[in-house]
C-alpha positions, -999 to +999 in steps of 0.1 A: +001+001-001+013+035-009+019+062+012-013+082+002-033+052+009-020+048+043-029+085+051-065+081+036-068+049+058-056+067+089-078+098+081-110+077+079-102+057+110-091+086+134-108+118+122-124+131+152-135+167+159-155+158+191-141+153+225-139+117+232-146+097+265-111+105+276-121+140+279-145+134+307-118+138+335-116+161+364-108+188+339-146+192+335-151+202+373-123+231+371-128+266+362-116+276+324-085+293+339-076+264+359-081+241+328-057+263+306-031+261+335-034+224+336-030+219+299-001+245+299+016+221+326+009+189+303+026+208+273+056+211+295+056+173+308+051+161+272+078+184+257+102+172+286+094+134+280+101+140+243+133+159+250+148+130+273+137+101+253+165+077+246+149+065+212+134+082+181+152+113+189+149+130+155+111+123+154+106+133+189+126+165+184+103+175+158+075+167+179+085+187+207+088+217+187+054+213+176+039+207+210+058+238+224+040+261+198+008+254+219+021+277+246+016+311+231-019+300+219-027+289+256-015+323+267-037+340+242-067+322+254-058+329+291-059+368+278-094+363+267-106+345+297-135+367+304-149+359+269-146+322+273-154+312+308-191+308+301-187+296+267-191+257+266-180+251+230-145+266+236-141+247+270-151+213+252-126+220+225-099+229+249-106+198+270-102+178+238-068+193+235-059+183+270-071+149+264-048+143+234-020+157+253-025+131+281-025+105+256+009+116+242+023+117+277+011+081+282+026+071+249+059+088+256+063+071+289+058+035+278+071+035+241+065-002+240+044-005+209+062-015+177+042+010+157+053+039+183+063+062+154+030+058+137+011+066+169+031+097+176+022+108+141-015+101+149-013+120+181+001+151+163-029+149+137-054+145+166-039+175+183-043+195+150-080+184+151-086+196+185-069+229+178-093+231+146-122+228+171-107+257+192-103+278+162-139+272+152-154+281+187-132+311+192-151+336+173-145+365+192-105+365+196-082+388+179-072+382+144-036+377+155-045+348+177-066+333+151-038+334+126-013+318+152-041+289+157-047+285+120-010+282+111-004+256+139-035+237+131-022+234+095+014+225+107-001+196+128-024+182+103+006+183+076+029+165+096+044+134+082+073+114+098+092+095+071+100+063+092+127+049+068+151+081+072+150+075+111+158+038+111+190+042+130+189+017+156+179-019+157+145-011+173+139+016+147+145-010+120+123-034+138+095-008+138+099+000+100+099-037+090+068-041+110+050-013+092+063-026+058+050-060+068+016-045+075+017-026+041+026-059+023-004-076+038-027-047+026-010-046-007-019-085-011-053-078-002-055-047-025-066-054-062-045-030-081-071-011-103-066+005-136-084+037-144-109+018-165-116-006-138-122+017-109-160+027-119-167-010-124-155-022-090-172+010-073-205-002-090-202-040-086-175-048-059-180-062-026-173-040+006-135-050+005-131-043-032-154-011-030-132+000+000-100-001-023-116+013-055-127+044-034-093+048-021-079+045-056-105+070-069-095+095-042-060+092-056-070+096-092-088+128-083-064+141-062-036+136-087-057+150-114-052+117-134-090+118-142-108+144-159-144+158-151-156+143-185-144+108-173-163+114-141-195+123-162-189+094-189-184+068-162-213+077-141-193+080-111-216+104-092-248+082-096-228+052-088-216+066-056-250+077-046-264+042-054-237+025-033-241+051-005-275+034+006-262-002+007-225+000+020-210-006+052-201+024+076-166+027+066-174+028+029-203+052+033-182+077+051-155+074+024-183+080-002-198+112+013-162+124+016-155+116-021-188+135-031-179+166-011-146+167-031-164+161-064-188+190-055-159+212-048-143+207-080-169+222-104-205+234-105-215+208-129-208+180-105-230+199-081-258+200-104-257+161-110-259+159-072-292+179-070-316+148-079-340+145-052-332+106-049-295+114-044-302+140-016-326+115+000-296+091+002-275+117+019-302+129+043-305+094+057-268+097+065-276+124+089-289+099+113-260+076+113-227+077+132-209+109+143-184+112+113-208+102+087-235+127+100-208+155+100-197+147+067-233+144+052-246+179+065-213+192+051-221+178+017-257+192+017-243+227+029-221+225+000-249+218-024-273+244-009-263+272-030-286+257-058-319+268-056-334+235-066-315+216-038-329+240-013-363+236-025-360+198-025-344+193+008-373+210+026-396+184+010-376+154+021-393+138+050-373+142+084-346+164+069-353+195+088-360+177+120-326+160+117-309+192+108-326+207+141-314+179+161-278+184+148-279+221+154-287+214+190-261+185+193-227+184+209-207+183+176-195+219+171-186+212+134-220+195+126-239+221+147-222+249+127-229+235+094-266+226+103-271+262+113-258+276+081-280+251+062-311+258+082-307+295+075-303+287+037-334+267+037-355+294+059-360+313+028-389+291+021-418+299+044-428+262+046-394+252+056-395+278+083-427+263+096-414+227+097-383+242+117-406+257+142-425+223+144-391+208+152-384+233+179-363+258+160-382+291+160-356+319+149-366+319+110-404+320+120-398+350+143-378+365+114-408+362+093-431+377+120-406+408+120-395+412+082-417+389+061-447+402+040-482+406+053-492+371+041-461+357+056-467+371+091-504+357+091-492+324+079-466+322+108-490+336+134-518+312+122-492+283+125-482+294+160-519+295+171-523+259+162-491+243+174-491+222+207-463+241+224-444+229+255-437+258+282-401+254+269-411+261+233-431+292+246-402+303+265-378+301+233-404+320+214-406+346+239-368+350+242-364+348+205-389+379+201-421+367+190-443+386+211-435+422+200-444+416+163-474+397+170-488+426+193-477+451+165-497+427+140-529+429+165-526+467+170-522+480+136-529+450+112-562+443+091-588+418+105-572+386+094-538+399+107-554+408+140-573+375+143-541+352+136-519+374+160-546+373+187-548+334+185-508+332+184-508+354+216-535+333+232-512+302+229-481+319+241-498+336+271-499+304+290-464+311+302-459+337+330-427+351+315-445+358+282-475+374+303-448+399+315-437+406+279-472+411+267-479+437+294-447+455+287-456+457+249-486+479+259-513+453+245-538+461+274-548+492+260-553+478+226-574+450+241-596+473+260-601+497+229-612+465+210-636+454+236-652+490+237-655+491+198-689+487+181-675+480+146-693+449+135-662+437+115-643+436+149-669+418+169-653+384+162-620+394+178-638+403+212-639+370+227-603+361+221-593+396+233-612+390+265-596+355+271-559+369+268-570+398+290-581+373+317-547+354+312-527+388+315-547+398+345-532+368+365-500+387+365-495+414+391-477+435+366-511+443+351-516+467+379-494+494+362-526+500+342-543+519+370-576+522+355-580+489+338-603+473+363-629+504+360-628+500+324-634+463+325-664+469+350-681+494+327-681+466+299-697+438+320-734+446+310-725+455+273-710+422+262-720+386+255-719+359+282-684+344+270-669+379+273-686+386+306-672+355+321-635+364+308-639+400+323-651+386+356-624+362+358-599+391+349-615+414+374-610+389+403-573+382+394-568+418+394-586+423+428-567+392+444-532+406+438-513+415+471-507+450+460-542+457+448-559+474+478-562+507+459-578+489+431-603+472+451-612+504+470-618+523+436-639+494+424-662+495+453-663+533+450-676+528+414-704+504+426-688+471+419-708+453+446-741+464+432-731+456+396-722+422+406-751+412+428-775+406+397-751+379+385-759+358+416-793+351+400-778+339+365-786+305+352-752+305+333-731+288+360-699+298+348-708+334+349-727+330+384-694+314+397-672+338+385-693+367+399-693+349+434-656+345+433-651+384+427-676+393+453-658+369+477-626+389+470-641+423+473-660+414+505-628+409+526-624+446+530-659+459+539-680+438+564-701+466+576-711+480+539-715+446+526-744+436+549-764+466+538-755+463+502-765+424+501-797+427+520-820+398+529-828+390+494-791+383+482-782+367+515-810+342+509-797+337+473-762+330+486-776+305+512-795+288+485-762+285+464-743+268+496-772+243+499-780+235+463-748+241+441-730+211+430-698+228+428-675+230+458-657+260+446-691+281+444-699+268+478-664+279+491-670+314+476-706+318+490-697+307+526-666+329+522-687+359+516-711+351+546-679+346+568-669+383+560-701+397+574-700+413+610-702+387+638-721+414+659-751+413+635-775+389+656-803+393+630-781+379+603-769+350+627-806+340+634-812+341+596-785+318+590-792+295+619-830+293+607-817+284+574-800+253+589-766+265+576-745+248+603-755+213+597-753+220+558-717+232+565-708+202+587-723+179+560-703+197+533-671+188+549-677+155+562-693+140+529-680+159+500-668+143+468-633+141+456-622+177+447-590+194+438-569+202+468-570+240+462-609+238+464-608+217+493-586+241+513-607+271+503-639+252+514-624+243+548-611+280+552-647+295+545-665+271+567-641+275+598-642+313+591-681+312+593-681+287+623-663+315+645-699+333+643-717+302+656-692+296+684-693+331+700-687+328+737-714+353+746-741+331+734-740+297+752-772+285+734-757+292+701-726+273+712-749+243+725-768+244+691-734+242+673-720+214+693-753+192+689-747+194+652-713+180+654-691+212+651-666+203+678-652+168+662-649+185+629-629+215+643-606+191+659-602+170+628-592+203+610-565+212+635-545+183+621-555+183+585-563+218+574-541+248+559-525+273+584-558+295+580-580+266+587-561+255+618-560+292+630-600+295+626-606+260+641-583+267+670-602+301+676-638+285+674-626+259+701-610+284+723-644+304+721-662+272+732-636+263+759-641+297+775-676+285+788-664+250+797-655+257+835-690+273+840-708+242+822-687+215+838-706+195+864-695+194+900-679+162+911-705+159+940-737+146+926-769+157+937-787+122+930-765+097+948-787+070+934-777+079+898-739+080+898-723+099+869-700+079+844-665+072+854-651+084+821-668+117+822-646+131+851-623+159+837-591+165+858-587+202+843-622+213+852-624+192+883-660+180+872-678+160+848-673+170+812-688+161+778-680+173+745-716+183+733-727+200+765-695+215+782-673+218+750-645+206+770-610+207+749-598+178+770-626+154+762-627+164+729-590+153+723-581+189+712-551+196+734-526+173+716-534+187+680-532+223+694-497+215+708-487+200+674-496+233+658-470+250+679-445+223+673-449+227+634-431+249+611-459+274+601-466+301+626-500+316+613-520+297+639-498+302+668-519+328+685-550+310+681-537+277+695-522+296+726-555+313+731-572+278+733-546+265+758-550+296+777-587+286+785-573+256+805-553+282+829-581+300+845-577+311+883-595+281+896-578+255+876-544+267+863-525+239+882-548+214+866-544+229+834-505+233+837-503+194+844-524+186+815-501+207+791-470+193+805-483+158+802-490+165+764-454+177+761-467+210+756-443+233+774-415+230+751-437+239+723-449+270+740-411+280+746-405+276+709-430+301+700-409+327+720-382+320+696-398+325+663-435+335+670-453+370+663-453+398+691-489+387+699-482+350+700-450+358+722-470+378+745-496+349+749-468+324+753-453+345+782-486+346+800-491+310+799-456+303+810-460+326+838-490+305+850-472+272+842-440+281+861-462+290+892-458+252+899-423+244+914-423+209+896-424+228+860-399+254+871-375+226+880-382+206+848-385+234+822-369+264+839-333+259+824-346+253+789-368+285+791-342+308+807-318+310+776-348+318+754-360+344+780-327+362+785-323+365+746-358+378+745-352+403+773-319+417+756-329+414+719-368+412+718-394+436+714-397+464+740-435+458+744-423+423+760-396+436+781-417+439+813-435+406+811-401+389+803-385+403+833-413+391+856-409+355+843-371+357+847-376+369+884-402+340+889-374+317+878-351+336+903-329+348+875-336+384+881-342+405+912-377+421+913-361+455+918-345+453+882-348+480+860-364+456+834-396+461+853 
C-alpha cells in the first residue's frame, strides 16, 4: 500500500473533531483558567518527555517543537478568559486538546508498541483536529490569535514522519520492518485497479473491493489523473449515490467525503447531485454515526447554493427535523454547518414552519418581524395551532415573537389581528410571556377593541377578552391603573362568554397583594351593586365568576356589605351553598358570609334558621373528591363562618353548634387543614372552651342513686365534662393537636392555638391545666413560640408560661430550657415584651424584682 493510501486509511479511522470519553476527567469540574493552566503544565511534561527520550530522537525533537508552539496559543486564550469562561464550545474544544496531550504523555512514557512512530504521528494529527475545534469555537478573539491557531493547526495536520529516514537503531529497523509487513499484507489484499476498472468495482465490487476502489478513485482525483469528463462519462456520481445506501459504515463515510470533493471541483458536479433521490440518500446519513453525520451535513451545505436543492431538501421527510437535532447537538462542526444550512433553507416559508414544529423558532420569528403581510399571517396562524410546551413558549418569547404579534394585532387588518390574537393566546400560557405582553402595551389595545362597536371587529372580542383574563393573572397588570374600572363598565355590554372572561380578569386583578387601592376604587364605582344581579344567573360559569369576585371584594368591607347584600341576596347566597353541585361555588358563597360582621345577631338568626351549620358540617364530612386547592378554600371558608356560631357570649348558640357535630370537625381540621383553617378552627375551639368551666358538672352529684359515668370526669375542670354539653377541649381530644400546631414550622395559627390553651389556665384550674399541658409535652412547644412567633403570640406564650411556672415542679423541669430563650428575648426582643419577660425571669429567680427591666 502506498503512502497516500495509508494516509487516507488513517484519516478515515481517526478523524474526530469531538471530545472523546477521555475528555471526561476532572478537567470538567475546574474553572476555565484552571483548565488552561493544567493543559499548559501538560505541554511542559510532554515536551520534557520528548526531549529526554532515549529512542526516536529525531522524530521526537520535531514533535517537541510542534507541542511547544501550543504555549503562546494557551497564553492568548488566557488573555481572553472573560469571553470564554461561560462559553461551553470553547471549553469542550480545549478539554479535547488536554485529552490528546494526556494520550501523548502516556505514549511517551511507555514507548513499548512496535508502531510507536505511527502512533506519535496520529497524536500530532489529533492535536491538530482539537486545535481546529478551538479555532472554530473562538469566534471573538483577535485576528492575530486566530492566525496563530490556524498556522499551527495546518502544521499539525500536515506533519508526516518518514520512518525509513530515521531507522538508525535496531529498534527503529524493527518498527519499520513491522510497518512494511503491514503494508505488504494490505497490498496483497488490494486489487490494483486501472483507471478503466475503478468505476466497475465501485459499481459492482463487494465491500472490500469497494473500499480499495474508493481509495484509488480518491488518489486519481487528487493527482488529477482523471478529468471531469471521465467522471461524467463513467457515471461516477450516480454510482456513488447508489452505493451510499447499501454500503457498510466505513465505505459510506468515504463515499460522502468523495462526493464533497467532487462537489468542490466544479459546479457541474453539484448540479448532478441535485437529484431528489440522491439528496434523500444523503439525508439518511444524517442519522448515522458521528463522522458520517458531520460529512453528510457538510455535503448538503456545499450543495445548498443551488436553488433546486434548497427547494427539494425541505420536502424530504425528516430532513429539517434531523438538521435541528444536529444544530442542538454536541458536535461543533456539525452544529455550525446545520445552522448555516437551516438558514439557507429558511428562505422558504414552509421550511420555516417545519423548523418551528421541530423546535427551532428563529426563522419563524424573523418572518413575523420582516416578512410580507401574508407571511406574517401564515406564521401567526401556524403558531396558534401548534401544541407548544412551556420550553417552546419560553424560546419563542426569548427569540422575540411577542412584539411583532402585538404590532400585528394593534395595526394590522382583520385577518392579521385574528391570527395574532390566536397566537398570543397560545403564548400567554407562560408567565414570562405575560410579562412581555404587558410591557408591549397590549392591554390598552385589547380594551379599545372590547369597547369597539364596529361589526367587523366583533369576532375578535372573545379572544381579546380571553387574553385579557390571562394577562390579569400577573400582578404587573396593576401598572394600568384604570383597567379594572374600564372592565367593570363593559360587563353589561357584552356577550356571556366575554362577561365570564372579564369577571375572571377582575377577580385576578382584585386578588393581587398590591391591589388594595384598586379594590377600593372598584367599590367606590359600585362594583358590588353591579355584581349582585349575576348571582341570579342561570349560566353557572358567570355566576361562579361573579361569586369569586364578590368573595374577593367582601374581605375589606364587612359593615357596608351587609347593607348592600340585603336579605334577598343573603338568601340567594344561602341557596347556592345548599344546592350548588360545585364546591368552588360553595366555598365562595360561605366565604362571603364569613366576612359579614359577627355582631349582627339578626343575620346570625337568619343563617341558623336556614340550617346553615348542619349544611356546612355535611359539606366538609361528605364531600366528593375535589382538587386540593378547592378543598382548602372550602375548609377555610367554613371554619371562618363557624367562628360566628361559637361566639362565647351566646351559650345557646354554642350548644346548638355542638349538637350539630361542629367540635369533632374542628378538632379534625386542627391536624389536616391549611394554616388559615387551623387558626380559625383553634379560634372556635378557644371560644367554646371559655365556657367549659362554668358548664362542667360538680364532682359531688346531687343524685347519689344515679352516679355519673366514670369516664366523664375531667381532671382539668375538676368535674364531669362532655363534648356536646360542656365543650371541653380535653374530652374532645383537642389539646394534643393544638400543641402540634405550636411544634410545627408554620406560625400563622400560633396565637389562636395559645388562646385555646390559655382557657385551661383560669384562676381556679391553672394547676390542673398546667399539668395537662405538661403531660402532653406542650411546655417545650410554648417555649419555641418565644423564639420565632409573632409579637402577639410571644405575649400569649409569656402569659401561659407565667401560669405554668407557678408550679415548682414545672420550674424545675423546664426552667433551664426556658431561661436561655427568655434572656435572649429580654436583651433583643420587642420592647413591648420587656416587662413581662422580666417578671418571668424573676419567677425563675434569675432576676431581682427590683431590676430596671420592670
